N, C-alpha and C positions, 0 to 999 in steps of 0.2 A: 157550275160546269166543270167537268174533269178534262184537263188538258195534258196531264202528265201521269205516267204510271211507273212506279218503282217496284220491281220484282225481287223477291228473294231467290237464291239459287237452289240450295238443297231443300228438297221437300216441295218445291214449287216448279222449278224448271226441270230438275232431275229428281228421281225418286230415291229416298234414303233407306238404308238398311244398317242400323247401328250394330246389330248382332254380328253381321258378317264382317264389319270393320273390326270389332272386338276380337273375333277369331283370327283375323288376318294379322293383327298386331301381336296376339298371343303366339302365333306361329313364328313371328320374328324373334320372340323371346321375352316379350313384355308381359309378364305373368299377371300384373294387376291392371291390364288394359280395361277390364270391365268396370273398374272404379274410376279410371281417369277419363275415359271417352264418354261424351254425351252427344245426343243428336243435335242439340241446338247450341250449347255453350261449353267449350272445352275447359280443361283445368291443366295446371302444371305447365310443362314445356309445350304442350299442344296449344294451350291458350296463348302462351308467349309467341308462338309461331304465327297464330292467326291475328295477334295484335301487332305484329311487325317488330316485336322486341327481340326476336331471334331470327337470324338469317336462315335460309334453307340449309346451308352447310353446318351452322352451329347446332341447329335442331337435330340433324342427322348424327352429329358427333355425340350429343347428349343422349339421344335415343339409343345409340350404340352402347354407351356406358350402361344404361338401364337394362339393355338386352344382353349385356355381357359379351358383345362381339362387334367388330366393325361392320357397318352396313353400307351397301351400295345405294346410290340414288334411286335406281329403278326398283329395288326391293321396297324402299320406303314409299315410293309413288304407288306401287301396286297395293300396298297395305292401305294407303289413303283411299284408293279406288274402291276398296271394300265397302265404303259408305254408299257408293252409287249402285243401285240395283236396277236402274233402267232410265230411259228417257223417251218420252212421247214426242216425236218430232213435230207432231201437229201443234203442240204448244208454241214452238218456235215459229212455225209458219204463221200462226195467229198473231204473234207479236210483230212479225214482219208486216202483216196486213194492217195492224194498228198504226204502225209508222207511216204506211202509205196513206192512211186516212187522216193523218195530221197529228196524231198523238206523239208526244215525246216519251221515249221509254228509257228506263234506267235499270241497272242491276245494283242492288244494295245487299251485300252478302258478307257474312262472317266466313272467311275461307282462307286458303293458303296457297303458296306458289306451286305446291305439288299438284293440286287439283286444277289450278287456273293456268299457270304458265306452261305446264307440261301435259296438259290435256285440253282444257276448254278453249285455250287461246291458240290451238293448232288447227290446221285444216281437217284433221281427223275427227274433230268434234261432231260433225254431222256427215251423213252420207253425201250431201251436196258439196262437201269440201269447204264449208264455212266454219270460221271460228266463232266463239261466243260474241266477239266484238261486232260482228255483222248485224246483230239483232237489236243493239241498244245505242242510244245517243252517247252514253258514257257508262263505264263500269265504276262503281264505288265499292272497293274491296277493303275489308278490314285490315289486312296485312300491309296494304299500301297507305292506308289512312292513319294508322296508329291508334285506332279505337274500334270498339265492337258494339254491335247491337246487344243489349238494349240501352247502352249508354246514350244519353241525350246528345253528346258531342258528335256522334256519327251522323245523326239526322241534321244537326245544325250545319255541318260541313257540306252535306249533299245539297241542302236547300240553298245555301249561300253560293256554292260553286255553280250549280245548275241554274241559278237565278229563277227559281220557281216559287209560286205561291203555294204554301202548304194546303190551303183549302181547295186548291184546284188539282191536287195530287192524290192519286189512289196508291196506297202502299199495300202490297200483297205479300203475306208471310204466314208460314204455318206454325210459328211459335207464339204462344199466348203472351209471354212477357215482351216479345218484340212488337206485337200488335199494340199492347198497352203503351209502350214507349212511343210508337208512331202516333197514336191518338194524342198523347201529351205534347207531341211536337206540332200538333194542329193538322196532321194528315188525315184524309179519309182512309179507311182501312177495310181489308177483307182477309179473312183467315180461312183458307181452304185446308182440307186434310191432306197429309202426305200421300203422294201418288194418285191423287184424284184428278179428274179432268175438269178443270175449273173454267173452261172457256165460256160456256153458256152463262154461268153465274156472273162472270166479269162483264159480258155483253149486256146482261140485264142491268147491272149497276151503272154502266155507261149510258144506257138509254134513259134510265131514271134521272140521271144527273143533267140531262140536256135541258 
C-alpha cells in the first residue's frame, strides 16, 4: 500500500523550459549559459547554489563576475524564472485532495532560494494566494539539505526525517537518473514527462497499490 507521495518540483509541479532559461542568463551576460545550465542537474556555481554551498548573495556576486557587471537580486530571480514555462493549478488541487484522503505528501527537489523563497514560498505562487508549503507535509529542498538528487544521501535524509517506509512511498520525478536513485533507495517510482498531466496515471498507481 502507498501511504506517502514525494513529488519533484520542476517538470512535475511546474513545467520546465531550459532554453528560455539559457537565453535569460545570456541576456544577463553569461555567454556560456548553454553549457552550464541543465534541466535536471546544474554545474559550476549553479550546482553550488542548489547544493547549499553558496548563499544567495555569494552566488549573485560570483555570477556578476562571470557576467562582467554587478547584478541585482530581482535580475537574477527573473533569469531563474526563465526555467518555469507554466503551472497547471489542477495538479496542486489534486495534491491537496490526496492529503484530504490521508496520503502524506512531500516535495523533494533540486532547487534554489531564488525559485523557492522568492516565488514558490510566497502567496503569489497560486491564484488562491497559497504558497507551495500549503500543499505538502514538508519540503525537502537540496539547497537546505546540502545534497542533491540523484545522490543517495538526499533520499536517506528524507526517509529518516519523515519517518516513512520506502516501500510505502511513491516518488514522482521526470529525471531518469533521479528515478533510478529513488528505486535504489527502495521507493516505488513513477516518471512522467515534463509538462504532462500525470493525475490519472498516479490515481491508477494508487488504486493498484491498495
